[in-house]
C-alpha positions as protocol buffer text, in pm:
chain_id: "A"
residue {
  index: 1
  type: MET
  ca { x: 1943 y: 2753 z: -2305 }
}
residue {
  index: 2
  type: SER
  ca { x: 1870 y: 2460 z: -2074 }
}
residue {
  index: 3
  type: ARG
  ca { x: 1566 y: 2473 z: -1854 }
}
residue {
  index: 4
  type: PRO
  ca { x: 1616 y: 2418 z: -1482 }
}
residue {
  index: 5
  type: SER
  ca { x: 1449 y: 2114 z: -1330 }
}
residue {
  index: 6
  type: VAL
  ca { x: 1412 y: 1978 z: -980 }
}
residue {
  index: 7
  type: GLU
  ca { x: 1285 y: 1652 z: -838 }
}
residue {
  index: 8
  type: VAL
  ca { x: 1064 y: 1654 z: -531 }
}
residue {
  index: 9
  type: THR
  ca { x: 856 y: 1388 z: -362 }
}
residue {
  index: 10
  type: GLY
  ca { x: 496 y: 1422 z: -261 }
}
residue {
  index: 11
  type: THR
  ca { x: 168 y: 1248 z: -200 }
}
residue {
  index: 12
  type: LEU
  ca { x: -99 y: 1180 z: -459 }
}
residue {
  index: 13
  type: HIS
  ca { x: -442 y: 1195 z: -295 }
}
residue {
  index: 14
  type: GLU
  ca { x: -756 y: 998 z: -391 }
}
residue {
  index: 15
  type: ASP
  ca { x: -909 y: 1307 z: -553 }
}
residue {
  index: 16
  type: GLY
  ca { x: -608 y: 1349 z: -784 }
}
residue {
  index: 17
  type: THR
  ca { x: -452 y: 1642 z: -602 }
}
residue {
  index: 18
  type: LEU
  ca { x: -83 y: 1637 z: -525 }
}
residue {
  index: 19
  type: THR
  ca { x: 88 y: 1764 z: -210 }
}
residue {
  index: 20
  type: LEU
  ca { x: 460 y: 1825 z: -247 }
}
residue {
  index: 21
  type: ASP
  ca { x: 696 y: 1753 z: 42 }
}
residue {
  index: 22
  type: ALA
  ca { x: 904 y: 2064 z: -30 }
}
residue {
  index: 23
  type: LYS
  ca { x: 871 y: 2384 z: -228 }
}
residue {
  index: 24
  type: PRO
  ca { x: 1043 y: 2343 z: -564 }
}
residue {
  index: 25
  type: ASP
  ca { x: 1316 y: 2598 z: -629 }
}
residue {
  index: 26
  type: LEU
  ca { x: 1169 y: 2712 z: -960 }
}
residue {
  index: 27
  type: PRO
  ca { x: 1008 y: 3035 z: -1078 }
}
residue {
  index: 28
  type: ALA
  ca { x: 628 y: 3051 z: -1086 }
}
residue {
  index: 29
  type: GLY
  ca { x: 468 y: 2941 z: -1412 }
}
residue {
  index: 30
  type: ARG
  ca { x: 360 y: 2631 z: -1598 }
}
residue {
  index: 31
  type: VAL
  ca { x: 548 y: 2310 z: -1527 }
}
residue {
  index: 32
  type: ARG
  ca { x: 547 y: 1949 z: -1646 }
}
residue {
  index: 33
  type: VAL
  ca { x: 478 y: 1692 z: -1376 }
}
residue {
  index: 34
  type: VAL
  ca { x: 573 y: 1324 z: -1406 }
}
residue {
  index: 35
  type: VAL
  ca { x: 415 y: 1108 z: -1137 }
}
residue {
  index: 36
  type: ARG
  ca { x: 540 y: 758 z: -1054 }
}
residue {
  index: 37
  type: PRO
  ca { x: 511 y: 547 z: -740 }
}
residue {
  index: 38
  type: GLU
  ca { x: 811 y: 564 z: -510 }
}
residue {
  index: 39
  type: GLU
  ca { x: 784 y: 198 z: -424 }
}
residue {
  index: 40
  type: SER
  ca { x: 635 y: -111 z: -581 }
}
residue {
  index: 41
  type: LEU
  ca { x: 333 y: -282 z: -430 }
}
residue {
  index: 42
  type: VAL
  ca { x: 558 y: -558 z: -292 }
}
residue {
  index: 43
  type: GLU
  ca { x: 792 y: -301 z: -134 }
}
residue {
  index: 44
  type: HIS
  ca { x: 492 y: -121 z: 15 }
}
residue {
  index: 45
  type: VAL
  ca { x: 346 y: -440 z: 165 }
}
residue {
  index: 46
  type: LEU
  ca { x: 681 y: -550 z: 311 }
}
residue {
  index: 47
  type: ARG
  ca { x: 747 y: -205 z: 460 }
}
residue {
  index: 48
  type: SER
  ca { x: 394 y: -185 z: 601 }
}
residue {
  index: 49
  type: ARG
  ca { x: 426 y: -529 z: 761 }
}
residue {
  index: 50
  type: LYS
  ca { x: 756 y: -434 z: 926 }
}
residue {
  index: 51
  type: GLU
  ca { x: 599 y: -117 z: 1063 }
}
residue {
  index: 52
  type: LEU
  ca { x: 297 y: -309 z: 1196 }
}
residue {
  index: 53
  type: GLU
  ca { x: 516 y: -577 z: 1355 }
}
residue {
  index: 54
  type: ALA
  ca { x: 729 y: -307 z: 1519 }
}
residue {
  index: 55
  type: ALA
  ca { x: 408 y: -156 z: 1658 }
}
residue {
  index: 56
  type: GLY
  ca { x: 314 y: -491 z: 1813 }
}
residue {
  index: 57
  type: SER
  ca { x: 70 y: -631 z: 1556 }
}
residue {
  index: 58
  type: HIS
  ca { x: 41 y: -1010 z: 1539 }
}
residue {
  index: 59
  type: PHE
  ca { x: 47 y: -1201 z: 1212 }
}
residue {
  index: 60
  type: MET
  ca { x: -63 y: -1563 z: 1196 }
}
residue {
  index: 61
  type: ASN
  ca { x: 199 y: -1830 z: 1130 }
}
residue {
  index: 62
  type: ASP
  ca { x: 132 y: -2127 z: 899 }
}
residue {
  index: 63
  type: GLU
  ca { x: -13 y: -2340 z: 1180 }
}
residue {
  index: 64
  type: GLU
  ca { x: -252 y: -2064 z: 1289 }
}
residue {
  index: 65
  type: VAL
  ca { x: -364 y: -2004 z: 929 }
}
residue {
  index: 66
  type: GLN
  ca { x: -439 y: -2375 z: 879 }
}
residue {
  index: 67
  type: ALA
  ca { x: -634 y: -2392 z: 1205 }
}
residue {
  index: 68
  type: HIS
  ca { x: -834 y: -2085 z: 1106 }
}
residue {
  index: 69
  type: LEU
  ca { x: -912 y: -2231 z: 762 }
}
residue {
  index: 70
  type: GLU
  ca { x: -1032 y: -2554 z: 921 }
}
residue {
  index: 71
  type: TRP
  ca { x: -1253 y: -2354 z: 1158 }
}
residue {
  index: 72
  type: LEU
  ca { x: -1400 y: -2161 z: 862 }
}
residue {
  index: 73
  type: ARG
  ca { x: -1473 y: -2483 z: 675 }
}
residue {
  index: 74
  type: GLU
  ca { x: -1652 y: -2655 z: 965 }
}
residue {
  index: 75
  type: ASP
  ca { x: -1992 y: -2528 z: 848 }
}
residue {
  index: 76
  type: ASP
  ca { x: -1926 y: -2614 z: 483 }
}
residue {
  index: 77
  type: GLU
  ca { x: -2031 y: -2977 z: 509 }
}
residue {
  index: 78
  type: GLU
  ca { x: -2306 y: -3074 z: 268 }
}
residue {
  index: 79
  type: PRO
  ca { x: -2648 y: -3108 z: 427 }
}
residue {
  index: 80
  type: THR
  ca { x: -2793 y: -3456 z: 474 }
}
residue {
  index: 81
  type: PRO
  ca { x: -3052 y: -3535 z: 205 }
}
residue {
  index: 82
  type: ARG
  ca { x: -3411 y: -3553 z: 331 }
}
residue {
  index: 83
  type: GLY
  ca { x: -3625 y: -3843 z: 237 }
}
């Protein structure tokens, strides 16, 4: 006799608890749970960036990044030796 199985998505919380997006159509009792990320880190970052851009967030272009790095390095010059 084959055992019924269903696949549902959910959210894994920091404390290890799991919230399912839908009620599984299975009888009550013990189950086996396999947890895997729905998207890779790269997919997550790309999706998040698109969402932030759509919401109006600004991301620096190459020129702005270089200018910012130069600004950060302005105070990094070695001190003049005393003597």
